[in-house]
N, C-alpha and C positions, 0 to 999 in steps of 0.2 A: 759760100756757105751751101752745104749740099741739102738735097731734100730726101725725105724718107716718108713712109706712109702715115707714121704717127704724127709728124709735123704738119703734113698736108691735112690730116683729118683734124687735127688740133686747130689749125688756121681756119678751115671751113666751118667747123663748129663755133669758133669766135665771131667770124663774119655773120654767120646765120643768126647767131644770138643777138647782134647789134642790129641787124635787119628786121628781126621779129619785134624788137622794142621800138624802132622807128615806125613800123607798121602799125603797132598797137596805139602809139601816140597819134598817128595820122588818122587811123580809123575811128578810134574811141573819142579822141579829141579831148582827152583828160589825163592828168597825171596822177590819178588816185592809186595809192599803193606803189609809187615810184619814188626812190630816194635821190633828189638832185645831189645830196653830198657824196653818194657813192660815184655818181658819173663825174663830178668836180674831181674826185680823188682819181679816177681812172684817167681824165684828161690830164691831169699833172703827171701821172704815170708815164703816159705816152710822150708827152712834151720833154720830159726829163731823160727818157730812155733813148729816143730818136734823134738826138743832137747830132749823131753821125750822118743824118741825111744831107748835112752841109759839107761834110769832110770826106766821106768813104763811100764808094759805089760798090755795092754786093751783088747787083743784078736787078733787072726790071721787076721781078716779082716782089723781091725784098722791099724795094722802094715804094711800090704800088700799095702793097700791104700796110707799110708804115704811115703813109699818107692817108690811106683809107681809114685806119684806125683813129688818127687824130681828127680828121674832118667829120667822120660820122659821129664820134663822142662829143666833139664840139657842137654838132647840130642837136644832139640830145640835151645837152646843157642849155644851149640857147632856147630850144623849144619850152623847156620847163620854166626858164626864167623870164622869157619875155614874149613868148608867142601865144596870143589869144586865140581861142578861149582855153588852151592848155595851161597856161601859167596861173590862170585864176583857179583852177582846180588842184593846184599843188597845195598839200596840207603841211605847212611849216611845223604845225604843232606836233606832227608825228614824226617828223624827220629831225631828230633832235640830238643825234649822236655828235659829240664835240671832236669833229675830225682833225681840227688843228692841234688841239692839246693831246689828243690820244691815238692819233694816226701820223700826221705830218711831221710834228716835232720829234716823236720817239723814233720814227724811221730815219730821220735826218740824223739824229745822234748815233743810231746803230751804224748808218753808212759811214760815218766818220770814224768810229771805233773800228769797224771791220777795215777800213782803208788803212788806218795807221798799223793796226796788228798784222795783216796780210803782207804788207810792204809792197803790194802789186803796183803802186804808182811810183815807185823808186825809178829814178832816171827819166821819168816822163817831164815834158814841159808843163807850164801852169795850165794851159788850155785842155791838153789831154788828161792831166790830173783832175781838173773839174768835170771832164766828160766821164771819167772813171767813177768819181764820187757820185755823179747824178744817176749812172746806171745802176750802181748798187743801191742808191736810194730808192730808185724806181722798183727794184726787185723787192725790197721790204715793204714798200707802200702797196704794191699790187696784191701782196699776201693778205692784207687787212682791208682793201678798199671795199669789198662787198659787204662788210659788217653793217653800215648804215642801212642797206637795203634789206638785209636779212632781219634787222630790228623792226624796220618799217612793216614788214610782211607779218612779223609776229604780232604786231600791234593791230594790223587789220584783220589778221586771222583768214579772212576769205581771199584766197589768191585768184585773180583773173587769169583766165587760160593762156593768153599770150605772155603774160608776165611771168607765169609758171615756166613756160617754155624757154623764155629768155634766160631765166636763172638756171635752168637745167643745162643748156648748151653752153653757158659760161662755165660751169662746174666741169662739163665734159672737156671743154678746151684745155683747162688746167690740167686735169688727170691726164690727158693725151700727151701733153707737153712734158710731163714728168717722165713718161716712157721715152719720148723722143730724146731727152737729155741723156738719159742713161744709155740709149741705143747708140747716140752719137759718140759718147765717151769710150765705147767699146769698138765701134767700127768705122769711125771717121778719123782718119789720120790728122793729128795735131789737135784734136779736141780733147779736153781733159775733164775729169770730174770737177764740178764746182759745187761744193757741199752748202754754201749759202743759198744757192738757187734750189737745190734739192730741198733743203729745209723749208724755205718759204713756199715752194710749190706744194709740199705735203701738208704745211699749215693751211694755205688757201683751200686745198681740196678738202680737208678735214672740216672746214667751216660749213661745207655744202652737205655734209653726210646726213645730217638730220632732215634737212630739205629734200635730198635725193629719196630718202626712205618715204615721206609722206607724199611726195610727187609720184613715185612709182605705186604706192598703194592706191592713190586716187585714180590713176589710169586703169588699174586692174579692176577697181570697183565701177568705174565709168561714171562716178558722181562728181560732185563739186569738189574742188581742191580746197581744203581749209588746213590750217595749222592748229595744234592744240593750244589751249590756254596755258600759261605759266602758273605753276601752283603757287 
């Protein structure tokens, strides 16, 4: 798997966003404004996407990044669920997005439908077929995994600085990866356009647009970052 500047910048943005959130939890020692459900979804994304860690070696960089994403996201989930005093400050009443019914199950159904229609699993053994299904599922799920977090922020309105930076760099990661996919399709031999990936990447980035606008405006004004109330 080749490297290009868009993929590298996207990966670094992703890593930085996770480190910012871990720092925020460690320093503030509270989970106010943080969605546990979003990070449970991201953990499921990584666990289902990186099953090839046990079957295929793409290089040290690739393997390290996959393990880093799984462990760091697992650490975030653990901190919010079980680590005092952080877990005591987590507000379940604000984090109410029904992620099983409205994210996990629909994405699983879409993955099965996509797999059947595309016929990409034809000729694969059972294990590889399951891997392919899980990979497609993870693509769909990642596109909506940020929704619970955005809903929590809308309910809190006031966005803590490190939390805002975390969301911004998560959005930047996905936007850069869209450019990476298109670049690879045109310049990397053997890599082809994958329109499901494009669609999900654009959908995920679109979910951040409103947040990006208010984030940039708050930085320009130099004041507190707050989201508008819903009419």
